[in-house]
PANUVEX-978365 format. One record per residue (C-alpha): residue number from 1; x, y, z; residue in three letters. Coordinates in nm, 3 decimals, always signed. Example, Ala and Ser with C-alpha at 12.3 -4.5 7.8 and 13.67 -1.06 7.14 Angstrom:
% residues 2
> num	u	v	w	residuo
> 1	+1.230	-0.450	+0.780	ALA
> 2	+1.367	-0.106	+0.714	SER
% end
This chain:
% residues 346
> num	u	v	w	residuo
> 1	-0.757	-0.762	-2.039	MET
> 2	-0.915	-0.751	-1.696	LEU
> 3	-1.131	-0.444	-1.722	ARG
> 4	-1.428	-0.414	-1.493	ALA
> 5	-1.767	-0.407	-1.662	LEU
> 6	-2.004	-0.126	-1.603	ALA
> 7	-2.194	-0.149	-1.267	PRO
> 8	-2.504	-0.358	-1.300	LEU
> 9	-2.715	-0.231	-1.013	HIS
> 10	-2.805	+0.072	-0.814	LEU
> 11	-2.547	+0.226	-0.586	PRO
> 12	-2.557	+0.117	-0.226	THR
> 13	-2.448	+0.304	+0.078	VAL
> 14	-2.069	+0.336	+0.058	SER
> 15	-1.850	+0.291	+0.365	HIS
> 16	-1.569	+0.480	+0.198	GLY
> 17	-1.225	+0.350	+0.129	ASP
> 18	-1.198	+0.198	+0.475	ARG
> 19	-1.040	-0.129	+0.570	VAL
> 20	-1.239	-0.146	+0.903	PHE
> 21	-1.619	-0.129	+0.944	ILE
> 22	-1.682	+0.200	+1.119	GLU
> 23	-2.023	+0.134	+1.273	GLU
> 24	-1.880	-0.175	+1.446	TYR
> 25	-1.570	+0.010	+1.551	LEU
> 26	-1.780	+0.276	+1.727	GLN
> 27	-1.914	-0.006	+1.952	ASP
> 28	-1.563	-0.135	+2.001	LEU
> 29	-1.433	+0.205	+2.103	ARG
> 30	-1.717	+0.236	+2.356	ARG
> 31	-1.615	-0.102	+2.497	ASP
> 32	-1.256	+0.031	+2.523	ARG
> 33	-1.126	-0.261	+2.304	PHE
> 34	-1.213	-0.515	+2.574	SER
> 35	-1.167	-0.888	+2.476	PRO
> 36	-1.546	-0.945	+2.453	PRO
> 37	-1.571	-0.637	+2.236	GLY
> 38	-1.295	-0.759	+2.009	LEU
> 39	-1.465	-1.100	+1.978	VAL
> 40	-1.795	-0.940	+1.894	LEU
> 41	-1.628	-0.715	+1.631	TYR
> 42	-1.463	-1.007	+1.468	ALA
> 43	-1.791	-1.203	+1.454	ARG
> 44	-1.986	-0.917	+1.310	ARG
> 45	-1.715	-0.824	+1.052	ALA
> 46	-1.682	-1.189	+0.955	GLY
> 47	-2.056	-1.218	+0.909	GLY
> 48	-2.059	-0.911	+0.681	ARG
> 49	-1.771	-1.047	+0.472	VAL
> 50	-1.934	-1.382	+0.440	ARG
> 51	-2.258	-1.227	+0.323	GLU
> 52	-2.083	-1.020	+0.066	TYR
> 53	-1.882	-1.314	-0.076	LEU
> 54	-2.195	-1.529	-0.105	VAL
> 55	-2.384	-1.256	-0.275	ALA
> 56	-2.112	-1.164	-0.521	HIS
> 57	-1.946	-1.482	-0.643	PRO
> 58	-1.837	-1.314	-0.967	GLY
> 59	-1.602	-1.080	-0.787	ALA
> 60	-1.450	-1.367	-0.589	VAL
> 61	-1.396	-1.562	-0.913	ARG
> 62	-1.223	-1.263	-1.074	SER
> 63	-0.976	-1.239	-0.778	VAL
> 64	-0.882	-1.602	-0.783	TRP
> 65	-0.880	-1.625	-1.158	SER
> 66	-0.614	-1.354	-1.149	LEU
> 67	-0.428	-1.540	-0.869	ALA
> 68	-0.434	-1.855	-1.086	LEU
> 69	-0.295	-1.657	-1.382	LEU
> 70	-0.005	-1.525	-1.180	TYR
> 71	+0.052	-1.867	-1.028	PHE
> 72	+0.077	-2.023	-1.375	ALA
> 73	+0.312	-1.748	-1.497	ALA
> 74	+0.539	-1.803	-1.195	ALA
> 75	+0.548	-2.176	-1.272	PHE
> 76	+0.634	-2.118	-1.638	VAL
> 77	+0.909	-1.874	-1.548	ALA
> 78	+1.056	-2.118	-1.285	ALA
> 79	+1.034	-2.406	-1.535	ALA
> 80	+1.227	-2.209	-1.794	VAL
> 81	+1.484	-2.109	-1.532	MET
> 82	+1.521	-2.471	-1.416	ALA
> 83	+1.575	-2.602	-1.770	LEU
> 84	+1.810	-2.327	-1.883	ALA
> 85	+2.000	-2.229	-1.568	TRP
> 86	+1.961	-2.316	-1.199	ASP
> 87	+1.696	-2.563	-1.079	ARG
> 88	+1.743	-2.483	-0.713	HIS
> 89	+1.693	-2.109	-0.773	LEU
> 90	+1.394	-2.187	-0.987	ALA
> 91	+1.243	-2.395	-0.708	HIS
> 92	+1.293	-2.118	-0.454	ASP
> 93	+1.151	-1.865	-0.697	LEU
> 94	+0.829	-2.062	-0.756	PHE
> 95	+0.779	-2.157	-0.390	VAL
> 96	+0.821	-1.801	-0.248	TRP
> 97	+0.613	-1.646	-0.522	THR
> 98	+0.331	-1.897	-0.465	ALA
> 99	+0.350	-1.840	-0.084	LEU
> 100	+0.319	-1.467	-0.149	GLY
> 101	+0.024	-1.501	-0.380	ILE
> 102	-0.196	-1.692	-0.125	LEU
> 103	-0.209	-1.437	+0.164	PRO
> 104	-0.221	-1.135	-0.069	THR
> 105	-0.518	-1.255	-0.268	PHE
> 106	-0.689	-1.384	+0.049	THR
> 107	-0.671	-1.034	+0.206	LEU
> 108	-0.807	-0.884	-0.119	VAL
> 109	-1.099	-1.132	-0.109	THR
> 110	-1.182	-1.031	+0.249	LEU
> 111	-1.207	-0.665	+0.147	HIS
> 112	-1.406	-0.707	-0.179	LEU
> 113	-1.676	-0.484	-0.039	ASP
> 114	-1.440	-0.197	-0.123	LEU
> 115	-1.455	-0.294	-0.496	LEU
> 116	-1.661	+0.013	-0.575	ARG
> 117	-1.612	+0.320	-0.794	ASP
> 118	-1.611	+0.676	-0.667	ARG
> 119	-1.988	+0.694	-0.672	GLU
> 120	-2.025	+0.381	-0.457	GLY
> 121	-2.127	+0.140	-0.742	TYR
> 122	-2.011	-0.213	-0.692	ARG
> 123	-1.791	-0.348	-0.967	LEU
> 124	-1.838	-0.712	-1.086	PRO
> 125	-1.470	-0.792	-1.095	GLY
> 126	-1.109	-0.685	-1.050	ILE
> 127	-1.017	-0.417	-1.305	ASN
> 128	-0.676	-0.370	-1.475	LEU
> 129	-0.527	-0.107	-1.239	PRO
> 130	-0.579	-0.333	-0.940	ILE
> 131	-0.439	-0.629	-1.133	ALA
> 132	-0.126	-0.425	-1.202	LEU
> 133	-0.097	-0.334	-0.835	THR
> 134	-0.121	-0.695	-0.736	LEU
> 135	+0.139	-0.785	-0.998	LEU
> 136	+0.390	-0.572	-0.813	ARG
> 137	+0.337	-0.780	-0.500	VAL
> 138	+0.374	-1.101	-0.706	THR
> 139	+0.712	-0.972	-0.841	LEU
> 140	+0.850	-0.885	-0.493	LEU
> 141	+0.968	-1.235	-0.387	PRO
> 142	+1.166	-1.263	-0.719	ALA
> 143	+1.336	-0.926	-0.666	ILE
> 144	+1.432	-1.014	-0.307	VAL
> 145	+1.559	-1.361	-0.414	LEU
> 146	+1.773	-1.215	-0.695	PHE
> 147	+1.921	-0.959	-0.458	LEU
> 148	+2.004	-1.233	-0.208	ALA
> 149	+2.183	-1.429	-0.477	HIS
> 150	+2.353	-1.104	-0.601	ARG
> 151	+2.191	-1.141	-0.947	LEU
> 152	+2.176	-0.764	-0.978	PHE
> 153	+2.085	-0.739	-1.351	PRO
> 154	+1.774	-0.955	-1.300	LEU
> 155	+1.682	-0.771	-0.978	ALA
> 156	+1.733	-0.440	-1.154	LEU
> 157	+1.508	-0.535	-1.448	GLY
> 158	+1.223	-0.655	-1.219	LEU
> 159	+1.269	-0.347	-0.999	PHE
> 160	+1.229	-0.123	-1.301	LEU
> 161	+0.924	-0.320	-1.417	LEU
> 162	+0.762	-0.284	-1.070	ALA
> 163	+0.832	+0.089	-1.069	SER
> 164	+0.671	+0.127	-1.409	LEU
> 165	+0.367	-0.070	-1.292	LEU
> 166	+0.342	+0.160	-0.987	ASP
> 167	+0.306	+0.462	-1.231	VAL
> 168	+0.092	+0.282	-1.481	LEU
> 169	-0.176	+0.150	-1.244	ASP
> 170	-0.257	+0.497	-1.112	GLY
> 171	-0.245	+0.656	-1.460	TRP
> 172	-0.478	+0.395	-1.611	LEU
> 173	-0.717	+0.428	-1.317	ALA
> 174	-0.751	+0.799	-1.370	ARG
> 175	-0.742	+0.784	-1.752	ARG
> 176	-1.014	+0.513	-1.781	TRP
> 177	-1.210	+0.640	-1.482	ASN
> 178	-1.147	+0.314	-1.293	GLN
> 179	-1.045	+0.461	-0.956	VAL
> 180	-1.183	+0.230	-0.690	THR
> 181	-1.203	+0.234	-0.313	GLN
> 182	-1.014	-0.095	-0.305	LEU
> 183	-0.740	+0.038	-0.524	GLY
> 184	-0.715	+0.354	-0.315	THR
> 185	-0.656	+0.144	-0.003	VAL
> 186	-0.441	-0.119	-0.175	LEU
> 187	-0.187	+0.100	-0.349	ASP
> 188	-0.028	+0.272	-0.047	PRO
> 189	-0.015	-0.056	+0.149	ILE
> 190	+0.159	-0.230	-0.143	VAL
> 191	+0.404	+0.070	-0.161	ASP
> 192	+0.489	+0.027	+0.206	ILE
> 193	+0.537	-0.352	+0.188	VAL
> 194	+0.730	-0.330	-0.137	PHE
> 195	+0.973	-0.057	-0.031	ASN
> 196	+1.033	-0.194	+0.314	LEU
> 197	+1.104	-0.539	+0.174	SER
> 198	+1.360	-0.397	-0.071	ILE
> 199	+1.532	-0.192	+0.201	PHE
> 200	+1.554	-0.490	+0.438	LEU
> 201	+1.679	-0.712	+0.155	SER
> 202	+1.952	-0.460	+0.061	LEU
> 203	+2.051	-0.431	+0.424	THR
> 204	+2.067	-0.805	+0.477	ARG
> 205	+2.280	-0.841	+0.167	ASP
> 206	+2.528	-0.583	+0.285	GLY
> 207	+2.445	-0.319	+0.028	MET
> 208	+2.309	-0.085	+0.294	LEU
> 209	+2.442	-0.036	+0.649	PRO
> 210	+2.224	-0.153	+0.933	GLY
> 211	+2.125	+0.200	+1.046	TRP
> 212	+1.960	+0.269	+0.710	VAL
> 213	+1.764	-0.054	+0.731	GLY
> 214	+1.654	+0.051	+1.084	LEU
> 215	+1.555	+0.397	+0.953	ALA
> 216	+1.349	+0.233	+0.678	ALA
> 217	+1.176	+0.008	+0.927	THR
> 218	+1.093	+0.304	+1.151	LEU
> 219	+0.960	+0.513	+0.866	ARG
> 220	+0.731	+0.253	+0.712	TYR
> 221	+0.639	+0.111	+1.046	GLY
> 222	+0.523	+0.451	+1.169	ILE
> 223	+0.320	+0.501	+0.852	LEU
> 224	+0.147	+0.165	+0.880	LEU
> 225	+0.102	+0.140	+1.257	VAL
> 226	+0.030	+0.511	+1.294	GLY
> 227	-0.244	+0.497	+1.037	GLY
> 228	-0.407	+0.194	+1.200	VAL
> 229	-0.379	+0.363	+1.542	TYR
> 230	-0.544	+0.687	+1.414	LEU
> 231	-0.828	+0.481	+1.254	TYR
> 232	-0.894	+0.249	+1.548	LEU
> 233	-0.869	+0.492	+1.841	PHE
> 234	-0.963	+0.825	+1.692	VAL
> 235	-1.175	+0.783	+1.381	GLY
> 236	-1.189	+0.716	+1.007	PRO
> 237	-0.892	+0.844	+0.814	VAL
> 238	-0.809	+0.870	+0.448	ARG
> 239	-0.441	+0.882	+0.363	ILE
> 240	-0.353	+1.154	+0.106	ARG
> 241	+0.011	+1.188	-0.010	PRO
> 242	+0.159	+1.537	+0.018	THR
> 243	+0.376	+1.692	-0.252	ALA
> 244	+0.677	+1.629	-0.021	PHE
> 245	+0.577	+1.262	+0.012	GLY
> 246	+0.543	+1.215	-0.365	ARG
> 247	+0.875	+1.386	-0.430	LEU
> 248	+1.067	+1.180	-0.169	THR
> 249	+0.907	+0.867	-0.304	GLY
> 250	+1.038	+0.941	-0.654	VAL
> 251	+1.389	+1.032	-0.529	VAL
> 252	+1.402	+0.730	-0.298	MET
> 253	+1.298	+0.489	-0.576	ALA
> 254	+1.563	+0.648	-0.808	THR
> 255	+1.833	+0.615	-0.541	LEU
> 256	+1.746	+0.249	-0.476	MET
> 257	+1.749	+0.178	-0.851	PHE
> 258	+2.086	+0.353	-0.876	PHE
> 259	+2.230	+0.148	-0.589	LEU
> 260	+2.126	-0.185	-0.744	VAL
> 261	+2.261	-0.067	-1.074	ALA
> 262	+2.598	+0.009	-0.909	LEU
> 263	+2.601	-0.349	-0.774	GLY
> 264	+2.533	-0.482	-1.124	ALA
> 265	+2.824	-0.286	-1.279	PHE
> 266	+3.131	-0.329	-1.062	ASP
> 267	+3.421	-0.086	-1.120	GLY
> 268	+3.587	+0.226	-1.001	ARG
> 269	+3.270	+0.438	-1.049	ALA
> 270	+3.066	+0.193	-0.846	ALA
> 271	+3.325	+0.183	-0.567	GLU
> 272	+3.320	+0.566	-0.538	ARG
> 273	+2.948	+0.626	-0.581	LEU
> 274	+2.803	+0.345	-0.368	MET
> 275	+2.898	+0.508	-0.029	PRO
> 276	+2.757	+0.834	-0.145	LEU
> 277	+2.429	+0.669	-0.254	THR
> 278	+2.394	+0.482	+0.079	ARG
> 279	+2.443	+0.803	+0.273	ALA
> 280	+2.183	+0.983	+0.053	ALA
> 281	+1.925	+0.710	+0.118	LEU
> 282	+1.996	+0.721	+0.492	GLY
> 283	+1.969	+1.094	+0.521	VAL
> 284	+1.650	+1.100	+0.314	LEU
> 285	+1.489	+0.828	+0.535	LEU
> 286	+1.579	+1.015	+0.848	CYS
> 287	+1.425	+1.334	+0.707	ALA
> 288	+1.105	+1.150	+0.617	THR
> 289	+1.084	+1.003	+0.965	ILE
> 290	+1.086	+1.354	+1.115	VAL
> 291	+0.821	+1.454	+0.861	HIS
> 292	+0.599	+1.153	+0.932	VAL
> 293	+0.627	+1.193	+1.312	VAL
> 294	+0.554	+1.561	+1.308	ALA
> 295	+0.263	+1.528	+1.069	LEU
> 296	+0.116	+1.229	+1.262	GLY
> 297	+0.140	+1.421	+1.588	TRP
> 298	-0.034	+1.717	+1.442	TYR
> 299	-0.307	+1.504	+1.282	ASN
> 300	-0.366	+1.324	+1.611	LEU
> 301	-0.415	+1.658	+1.795	ARG
> 302	-0.648	+1.797	+1.534	VAL
> 303	-0.849	+1.481	+1.495	MET
> 304	-0.877	+1.425	+1.870	ALA
> 305	-0.987	+1.787	+1.911	GLY
> 306	-1.247	+1.751	+1.638	ALA
> 307	-1.373	+1.424	+1.792	GLY
> 308	-1.424	+1.597	+2.131	ARG
> 309	-1.607	+1.890	+1.971	SER
> 310	-1.817	+1.668	+1.747	GLY
> 311	-1.710	+1.855	+1.441	ARG
> 312	-1.476	+1.739	+1.159	PRO
> 313	-1.125	+1.871	+1.157	ALA
> 314	-1.006	+2.091	+0.880	ASP
> 315	-0.664	+2.231	+0.827	ALA
> 316	-0.636	+2.243	+0.446	GLY
> 317	-0.646	+2.583	+0.275	ARG
> 318	-0.663	+2.670	-0.088	PRO
> 319	-0.319	+2.825	-0.072	ASP
> 320	-0.166	+2.510	+0.064	GLY
> 321	-0.065	+2.660	+0.401	THR
> 322	-0.094	+2.462	+0.725	THR
> 323	-0.381	+2.556	+0.954	GLY
> 324	-0.566	+2.428	+1.259	VAL
> 325	-0.907	+2.283	+1.320	ALA
> 326	-1.160	+2.533	+1.206	ASP
> 327	-1.476	+2.550	+1.422	PRO
> 328	-1.669	+2.724	+1.145	ALA
> 329	-1.608	+2.436	+0.908	GLY
> 330	-1.495	+2.472	+0.548	VAL
> 331	-1.735	+2.299	+0.307	ALA
> 332	-1.479	+2.301	+0.029	ALA
> 333	-1.235	+2.076	+0.213	ALA
> 334	-1.443	+1.898	+0.483	ARG
> 335	-1.234	+1.705	+0.726	GLY
> 336	-0.901	+1.767	+0.556	ARG
> 337	-0.591	+1.762	+0.770	VAL
> 338	-0.270	+1.902	+0.619	VAL
> 339	-0.344	+1.723	+0.291	GLY
> 340	-0.251	+1.385	+0.432	ASP
> 341	-0.536	+1.255	+0.644	VAL
> 342	-0.911	+1.308	+0.603	ARG
> 343	-1.125	+1.259	+0.911	TRP
> 344	-1.495	+1.198	+0.942	GLY
> 345	-1.773	+1.155	+0.691	ALA
> 346	-1.708	+1.219	+0.324	ARG
% end
C-alpha cells in the first residue's frame, strides 16, 4: 500500500496548490508576457524543478515506481488478452496505455514540489489517494479503446471502476488526513481529461450526436483554458466546486454510464431510451456551459477589481448567497469568489 510516511522535516514556505510559480509570474506579467520574459520564466521555473528533484530523490522514485507498477499491470492484462482472445486488440491496449503513462507521470514529476500536506509539510512519496487518481488516467486508454471496438461490457466495467476510484481517492484523502496540494490540483484536471475523452469517444463512435461532443469540448475547454487564463493574467486562483457543479457531475456520470449500458444491452428498451439519454446529456452540457461562462465572467470582474484595488476579492457569504467584492474584507472567507475560485494569498 502506497501510503506516505509522516513528514520528516520542518515545514517550508508553501506556495499553495498552484501549478505555476507566482513570484516568477509577477515578473512575467510586468513584462507583458514578452518572448524574453517567457524564456526567463521557463529557465527560472526549470531551475527550481531541477533543484527540487535533486534534493528529493525519494519522491521521484515513488512516482516512477508507481508508473512501473501500472506499466507491468498493463503488460500482464495485454498478455492475458493476447493469449485468450485478440492479440491485435491486446497490442493496441498495451501501447496506448504505456504511451499514456509516460506523459502523465512526467507531468506529476515536474510538479512534485506540490507534494505537501495542508500545513505545507513535504511528503516523502506518493500516497494512496494520488495513486488512485493516477490509476484513473491509466484506465482511460482501455475504456476509449473498448468503446471504439464496441466492447461495451468491458468499457462499462472499467468506467464503473474509474467512477468508484474517483469517489474513493477523495474519501481516503479526507479519512486518513492525506489531502495534499498535488492531489488538490491533480484531481480536477484528471476529471476534465477523463470526461472529455469519454465524450469525444462516444461521439466518434456514433453513440452521441456531434453537437453534444461540441458542447462537451466547449464546457471542459472553458474550464481548463479559463482557469489558466485567470491564473496567468489576473492572479492565483484555487478552483472550488459548487454544489451545482458536484450535482451535475454526478448526474452526468450516471447518464454516461447509462448510455454505455444501453449500448451493451441491445433491445427495444435500448432503442427507445438511447435518444432520450443523448438529449439529456446534451441539455445538461449546454446548461453547464452557461453556468461556467457566467461564473467565469463574474470571477474575472471581481478578481480584476480586487487586483486594481490591491485587496483580495470576497463574495462568499455564510448563507451561500452571491455577493460582490467587499472592500472591508471578510476574514472568515478571505479571497473567496462565489465558492468556486479563491484569489490571492491563503
